[in-house]
Every structure is written in C-alpha cells, then in structure tokens.
Backbone bond lengths (Angstrom), bond angles and torsions (degrees), N, CA, C in turn:
res aa  C-N    CA-C-N  psi(-1)  N-CA   C-N-CA  omega(-1)  CA-C   N-CA-C  phi
1 M - - - 1.458 - - 1.502 105.89 -
2 L 1.288 121.96 -46.86 1.445 121.11 -178.47 1.442 111.84 -53.46
3 D 1.370 121.70 -39.62 1.371 126.14 -176.43 1.537 113.20 -60.34
4 I 1.374 115.80 -37.09 1.463 119.86 179.28 1.550 109.31 -73.10
5 I 1.295 116.00 -44.47 1.535 118.42 173.50 1.508 112.03 -55.01
6 D 1.332 113.29 -48.45 1.460 119.99 -179.73 1.548 113.32 -56.53
7 L 1.348 118.50 -37.00 1.422 123.18 179.98 1.557 111.23 -74.46
8 L 1.372 115.97 -34.86 1.378 119.96 -173.37 1.659 109.95 -85.03
9 C 1.351 115.53 -32.11 1.429 118.63 -175.64 1.566 107.32 -133.51
10 P 1.337 119.13 68.76 1.554 118.47 -179.02 1.395 112.49 -59.05
11 S 1.388 126.32 -29.51 1.517 130.04 -177.01 1.516 106.67 -59.76
12 L 1.367 116.43 -29.75 1.419 115.55 -179.16 1.541 115.24 -66.23
13 F 1.274 113.96 -26.98 1.485 119.72 -170.24 1.527 114.11 -117.25
14 Y 1.348 118.22 -2.60 1.444 124.47 -178.48 1.538 106.97 -126.04
15 M 1.308 116.57 129.96 1.391 120.26 171.36 1.502 110.49 -75.15
16 S 1.292 122.20 136.37 1.497 122.40 176.09 1.516 103.82 -57.88
17 P 1.311 110.45 147.52 1.359 118.51 -178.39 1.603 115.11 -73.24
18 I 1.324 111.92 146.90 1.529 112.50 -179.87 1.494 107.06 -75.68
19 M 1.240 115.79 116.39 1.448 127.39 -175.60 1.468 109.91 -85.73
20 E 1.361 117.03 134.42 1.483 121.73 172.31 1.464 111.46 -114.99
21 V 1.329 113.47 123.75 1.495 124.39 -175.62 1.466 108.11 -58.53
22 G 1.322 114.61 130.08 1.497 122.79 -178.92 1.565 116.26 88.63
23 S 1.381 113.80 -6.64 1.500 116.66 -179.13 1.551 111.55 -84.28
24 L 1.323 112.13 154.34 1.553 118.10 -179.82 1.499 107.11 -92.61
25 Y 1.361 111.26 140.07 1.451 119.65 177.95 1.556 107.48 -133.20
26 K 1.184 119.53 165.35 1.397 127.78 173.80 1.531 113.54 -127.91
27 I 1.329 120.16 151.15 1.506 121.40 178.10 1.583 101.05 -83.65
28 A 1.302 112.34 113.62 1.500 114.38 -176.04 1.493 112.83 -136.22
29 R 1.363 119.41 -25.76 1.349 119.27 -177.02 1.451 114.08 -103.05
30 F 1.355 119.08 152.76 1.591 124.00 178.41 1.434 112.58 42.53
31 K 1.300 119.85 43.26 1.522 122.41 179.37 1.570 111.59 -55.89
32 W 1.337 113.81 -32.67 1.421 118.06 -178.40 1.526 113.90 -66.72
33 M 1.350 112.66 -16.88 1.538 117.08 -178.43 1.570 106.70 -98.46
34 L 1.322 121.52 1.51 1.510 114.90 175.00 1.412 116.27 -50.63
35 P 1.350 126.43 148.01 1.403 128.22 178.68 1.568 108.15 -59.74
36 H 1.374 117.85 130.46 1.393 121.99 -174.69 1.573 114.57 -60.21
37 S 1.288 113.92 -33.20 1.446 117.63 -177.91 1.628 112.68 -70.58
38 T 1.218 115.69 -18.69 1.483 119.35 -176.32 1.626 111.70 -128.72
39 R 1.336 112.00 7.28 1.513 115.62 178.21 1.447 115.25 -51.69
40 K 1.371 119.93 -45.34 1.391 120.85 -176.43 1.574 112.69 -63.79
41 F 1.312 112.40 -42.35 1.524 117.59 177.92 1.472 110.52 -60.92
42 W 1.341 121.76 -51.45 1.467 124.17 -176.88 1.495 114.17 -66.45
43 S 1.301 114.00 -32.18 1.532 116.72 179.38 1.438 116.11 -76.13
44 N 1.272 115.51 -14.51 1.509 118.65 -179.39 1.571 112.85 -128.18
45 C 1.351 119.80 18.56 1.391 122.67 177.85 1.462 120.36 -77.68
46 G 1.302 122.37 -17.69 1.447 123.71 -176.61 1.456 107.77 80.31
47 P 1.426 112.59 -157.62 1.462 120.93 -174.74 1.578 105.51 -62.54
48 V 1.387 116.51 157.63 1.380 125.69 -177.96 1.548 106.52 -131.05
49 V 1.327 117.65 132.11 1.421 121.28 -179.45 1.607 106.28 -100.87
50 Y 1.303 120.63 124.18 1.465 124.32 173.52 1.549 108.55 -76.49
51 L 1.286 115.52 124.19 1.456 117.58 177.93 1.538 116.94 -107.34
52 G 1.281 116.88 -3.21 1.399 121.27 173.84 1.578 117.37 114.37
53 E 1.245 116.79 -174.48 1.532 118.78 -177.76 1.429 106.32 -79.27
54 S 1.367 114.37 153.67 1.363 124.99 173.68 1.595 106.79 -131.08
55 I 1.296 113.10 106.05 1.573 117.42 -173.10 1.495 111.23 -98.72
56 L 1.265 113.31 129.50 1.428 118.70 169.63 1.517 115.98 -108.91
57 V 1.252 122.89 128.80 1.415 123.59 179.99 1.522 106.94 -103.67
58 R 1.289 116.28 118.25 1.513 125.73 -176.90 1.537 107.76 -72.11
59 D 1.279 118.04 165.39 1.415 125.26 171.82 1.472 116.32 -56.85
60 D 1.358 116.95 -31.78 1.400 120.57 177.77 1.595 113.12 -84.80
61 G 1.336 118.18 2.56 1.401 125.06 176.41 1.548 116.70 88.99
62 Q 1.346 111.39 -0.06 1.503 120.48 171.83 1.527 112.20 -65.93
63 R 1.270 118.03 132.26 1.501 125.25 173.66 1.440 114.18 -88.08
64 V 1.240 123.69 130.02 1.425 125.17 175.33 1.501 103.07 -120.83
65 V 1.394 112.43 121.55 1.410 119.57 -178.53 1.535 109.79 -105.74
66 N 1.327 111.14 116.48 1.494 115.78 175.03 1.504 110.97 -115.76
67 H 1.281 122.25 -178.84 1.526 123.69 177.00 1.418 114.33 -129.77
68 L 1.330 119.36 142.14 1.380 129.21 -174.50 1.562 108.80 -99.37
69 L 1.327 115.05 130.46 1.498 121.48 175.12 1.452 109.08 -128.01
70 F 1.327 114.90 152.27 1.406 120.21 171.96 1.537 105.08 -119.74
71 A 1.355 111.30 119.45 1.461 124.33 -171.93 1.502 112.55 -140.44
72 D 1.314 116.52 123.15 1.430 125.62 175.19 1.556 106.92 53.79
73 G 1.322 121.19 45.54 1.441 120.81 173.34 1.481 112.22 83.98
74 E 1.342 122.61 0.50 1.433 126.01 -176.40 1.492 114.83 -121.13
75 L 1.247 119.42 150.76 1.441 122.23 168.61 1.493 109.23 -87.56
76 R 1.248 120.04 135.83 1.545 125.13 -172.14 1.561 102.66 -129.99
77 L 1.336 119.80 125.73 1.438 122.15 167.99 1.569 110.71 -99.72
78 V 1.349 111.09 125.19 1.545 112.22 -174.93 1.591 102.87 -126.71
79 D 1.299 119.42 171.25 1.514 126.90 173.89 1.441 102.92 -95.69
80 K 1.400 114.55 173.37 1.446 126.15 -172.95 1.576 104.76 -65.04
81 T 1.313 125.13 -30.90 1.398 123.73 -172.27 1.544 107.37 -65.69
82 F 1.345 115.60 -31.87 1.501 117.72 -178.97 1.484 114.23 -63.05
83 L 1.413 113.95 -24.96 1.520 114.71 -175.49 1.575 109.65 -66.41
84 D 1.321 117.95 -15.73 1.442 118.84 -179.27 1.602 106.24 -67.67
85 F 1.247 126.55 -21.28 1.355 129.66 -177.32 1.602 109.80 -76.31
86 L 1.322 115.19 -26.51 1.468 118.58 -169.94 1.621 111.55 -88.34
87 E 1.294 106.12 150.53 1.575 111.51 -177.28 1.525 101.56 -142.46
88 P 1.301 119.66 134.59 1.503 123.29 -177.36 1.531 105.65 -64.94
89 I 1.313 110.84 140.72 1.507 120.62 170.55 1.453 108.20 -79.06
90 E 1.431 111.48 119.95 1.520 113.66 -173.71 1.525 114.24 -56.17
91 G 1.352 109.49 140.23 1.441 118.10 -178.67 1.588 121.45 74.59
92 E 1.358 106.67 9.75 1.505 113.03 -179.06 1.494 115.96 -108.41
93 H 1.363 113.46 -3.71 1.613 113.86 175.82 1.454 111.31 -117.26
C-alpha cells in the first residue's frame, strides 16, 4: 500500500531538496508527474539554474514563497512542490 501512495504523492515521503542559488539542476525525477500544460517545455529544457526564492506578500500579510528558475533562456516561477522534479547535476555544486 505504501508503494502506491509513494508513487502517487512523492512529496509526502521525500523532503524537497536543499537548493543552492546558482547551482545547475536537471529535470530528472517524477517526469510523468510534470504539469501537462508545461510538460514539453520541462522535458526538453536542458540544465536549469536555481535563482532563489521569490516571496510575494499579499494584501492580507500572508507570505507566499515561490522559487525562480532560469531554464532554456527563460525565467520560470514555480512553487516548492516543483523542486521535487529537480536533481543536481553531478560536479556542478
């Protein structure tokens, strides 16, 4: 039973990686779970540079923490769950 849940909800069992600003990553884990609307982009984007947190403070004072990536010549804003797809490129951090 745990194996099925682990496959469906990997974020429940894996800690998001500790990201280092300026380090190179690749989309390597759970590719089948990539968002359908951007799957083609992320599957073919090549190396990704992690640029750090991007924090939005809403009018009600609530902080929303997102993460900024540079991929295929574009800046992309993702939430923390997307970090589960990233894996460090060996020897690059």
